[in-house]
C-alpha positions as CSV (number, residue, x, y, z in Angstrom):
1,M,135.4,-11.3,-66.6
2,G,132.0,-12.4,-67.8
3,Q,130.3,-15.8,-67.6
4,R,131.0,-18.4,-70.2
5,P,128.1,-18.9,-72.6
6,Y,126.0,-21.9,-71.8
7,V,122.7,-23.7,-72.4
8,I,120.8,-25.8,-69.9
9,D,119.5,-29.3,-70.8
10,Q,116.8,-30.7,-68.5
11,M,118.1,-33.6,-66.4
12,I,115.3,-34.2,-63.8
13,S,111.8,-33.0,-64.5
14,A,109.7,-31.0,-62.0
15,K,107.2,-33.9,-62.0
16,A,110.0,-36.4,-61.1
17,I,111.2,-34.1,-58.3
18,A,107.8,-33.8,-56.8
19,A,107.2,-37.5,-56.8
20,R,110.6,-38.2,-55.2
21,I,109.9,-35.6,-52.5
22,E,106.6,-37.2,-51.7
23,G,108.5,-40.5,-51.2
24,L,111.2,-38.9,-49.1
25,A,108.6,-37.3,-46.9
26,R,107.0,-40.7,-46.1
27,E,110.4,-42.2,-45.2
28,I,111.3,-39.2,-43.0
29,E,107.9,-39.4,-41.3
30,A,108.5,-43.0,-40.5
31,E,111.9,-42.2,-39.0
32,F,110.6,-39.3,-36.9
33,A,107.2,-40.8,-35.9
34,G,106.2,-39.6,-32.5
35,T,108.4,-36.5,-32.4
36,D,106.9,-33.5,-30.6
37,K,108.5,-31.3,-33.2
38,L,111.0,-31.8,-36.0
39,V,113.5,-29.0,-36.5
40,V,114.1,-28.9,-40.2
41,V,117.4,-27.0,-41.0
42,G,117.8,-25.8,-44.5
43,L,121.3,-25.1,-45.8
44,L,121.1,-21.8,-47.6
45,R,120.9,-20.9,-50.3
46,G,120.5,-23.9,-52.6
47,S,118.1,-25.8,-50.5
48,F,115.4,-23.2,-50.1
49,V,113.1,-24.6,-52.9
50,F,113.6,-28.2,-51.7
51,I,113.0,-27.4,-48.1
52,A,109.8,-25.5,-48.9
53,D,108.4,-28.4,-50.9
54,L,109.6,-31.0,-48.4
55,V,108.1,-29.5,-45.3
56,R,104.7,-29.1,-47.1
57,E,104.8,-32.8,-47.7
58,L,105.7,-33.8,-44.1
59,D,102.8,-34.8,-41.9
60,L,104.7,-33.9,-38.7
61,P,104.9,-30.8,-36.5
62,V,107.9,-28.9,-37.9
63,E,110.0,-25.9,-37.1
64,V,112.1,-24.5,-39.9
65,D,115.5,-22.8,-39.3
66,F,118.3,-22.0,-41.7
67,L,122.1,-22.2,-41.7
68,E,124.3,-20.8,-44.4
69,A,127.5,-22.5,-45.1
70,S,129.7,-21.9,-48.1
71,S,132.6,-23.6,-49.8
72,Y,131.9,-22.4,-53.3
73,G,131.5,-18.6,-53.5
74,D,130.5,-17.8,-57.1
75,G,132.6,-20.5,-58.7
76,M,132.0,-24.0,-59.9
77,E,134.6,-25.8,-57.8
78,S,134.6,-26.2,-54.0
79,S,137.2,-24.3,-52.1
80,R,137.1,-27.1,-49.5
81,E,137.1,-24.5,-46.8
82,V,133.7,-24.4,-45.2
83,R,132.6,-21.1,-43.7
84,I,129.4,-20.6,-41.6
85,L,127.9,-17.3,-42.9
86,K,124.6,-17.6,-41.0
87,D,124.0,-19.7,-37.9
88,L,120.8,-21.2,-36.6
89,R,118.5,-18.9,-34.6
90,G,117.1,-21.6,-32.4
91,K,118.6,-24.2,-30.0
92,I,118.7,-27.8,-31.1
93,G,120.0,-29.5,-27.9
94,G,117.8,-32.5,-27.1
95,R,115.6,-32.0,-30.2
96,D,115.0,-34.0,-33.4
97,V,116.8,-32.4,-36.3
98,L,116.7,-32.9,-40.1
99,V,119.3,-31.2,-42.1
100,V,118.2,-30.4,-45.7
101,E,120.9,-30.0,-48.4
102,D,120.5,-29.3,-52.1
103,I,123.5,-31.3,-53.4
104,V,126.3,-33.4,-51.9
105,D,129.4,-33.1,-54.1
106,T,132.7,-33.3,-52.3
107,G,131.0,-33.8,-49.0
108,H,132.9,-31.1,-47.2
109,T,130.0,-28.8,-46.5
110,L,127.5,-31.3,-45.2
111,N,130.1,-33.2,-43.2
112,H,131.2,-29.9,-41.5
113,V,127.7,-28.8,-40.8
114,V,126.8,-32.2,-39.3
115,Q,129.8,-32.2,-37.0
116,L,129.0,-28.6,-35.9
117,L,125.3,-29.5,-35.2
118,R,126.1,-32.9,-33.4
119,A,128.3,-30.9,-31.0
120,R,125.1,-29.1,-29.9
121,E,123.7,-32.5,-28.8
122,P,120.4,-32.9,-30.6
123,R,118.4,-36.0,-29.6
124,Q,118.5,-37.2,-33.2
125,L,120.1,-35.7,-36.3
126,E,119.5,-37.0,-39.8
127,T,120.3,-35.6,-43.3
128,V,118.5,-35.5,-46.6
129,A,120.0,-34.3,-49.9
130,L,118.1,-33.7,-53.1
131,L,121.1,-34.6,-55.2
132,D,124.2,-36.7,-54.7
133,K,127.3,-36.9,-56.8
134,P,129.2,-39.8,-55.2
135,I,131.9,-39.7,-57.9
136,R,133.1,-36.4,-56.6
137,R,133.2,-37.4,-52.9
138,E,136.4,-36.3,-51.0
139,V,135.0,-36.9,-47.5
140,D,133.4,-40.2,-46.4
141,F,129.9,-38.8,-45.9
142,K,126.6,-40.0,-47.2
143,A,123.2,-38.4,-46.5
144,D,120.7,-40.5,-44.7
145,W,118.2,-39.9,-47.6
146,T,119.0,-38.9,-51.2
147,G,116.5,-37.8,-53.8
148,F,118.6,-38.5,-56.9
149,E,122.1,-39.8,-57.6
150,I,123.6,-37.9,-60.5
151,P,126.7,-38.1,-62.6
152,D,129.6,-35.6,-62.4
153,E,127.7,-32.8,-64.2
154,F,127.4,-29.1,-63.3
155,V,123.7,-28.6,-62.5
156,V,121.3,-25.7,-61.9
157,G,117.6,-25.2,-61.1
158,Y,115.3,-26.0,-58.3
159,G,117.2,-23.6,-56.0
160,I,120.7,-24.5,-57.3
161,D,122.6,-21.7,-59.1
162,Y,125.5,-20.9,-61.3
163,A,126.8,-17.5,-60.2
164,Q,123.4,-16.7,-58.6
165,R,121.4,-17.5,-61.8
166,N,118.9,-20.2,-62.6
167,R,117.7,-21.0,-59.1
168,N,114.1,-20.3,-60.2
169,L,114.0,-23.2,-62.8
170,P,111.4,-25.8,-61.8
171,F,113.6,-28.7,-62.9
172,I,117.2,-29.8,-62.5
173,G,119.2,-29.0,-65.6
174,K,122.7,-29.8,-66.8
175,V,124.8,-26.8,-67.7
176,R,126.5,-27.3,-71.1
177,F,129.0,-24.6,-72.0
178,T,128.7,-23.7,-75.6
179,D,132.3,-22.5,-76.0
180,E,133.8,-26.0,-75.1
181,N,134.3,-27.2,-78.7
182,Q,135.3,-23.9,-80.2
183,G,138.8,-22.7,-81.2
């Protein structure tokens, strides 16, 4: 079965994203001032563009690691079952940790990851999400920092995909299916 036909309407420009990341970096620096090294954990795959831009803005010593968790597969709806596909390479016990997520939707993935990482006893653990869809929340979880709150729209770009496409767009775009009003 093929993908439904769709178009992408720009929702958040590359310029607005860059400005917000600069602001987030200043807030994160204030929170972690004095750290000997901040372990920045990117949740793959959607956060890879965000984490790259964020760490370049941080005026802190950083170490980057990745964890891959999935609750979506190639679909548009969360399965609510979170699986860890790739774990961290390094130890985080006693260390300062920032978890970087692309989008908080139902909250299941980030909540699961935070519980998993807190069990490893970091000194401090905070979270940042580029996008937040609070209307879709099923788990009582809110990131410590959020780039943008968005409505219940299916979005792509800036690392976020639809069936592994559109991650390379420099902006956040709303997916509009062109077959919705036909037939």
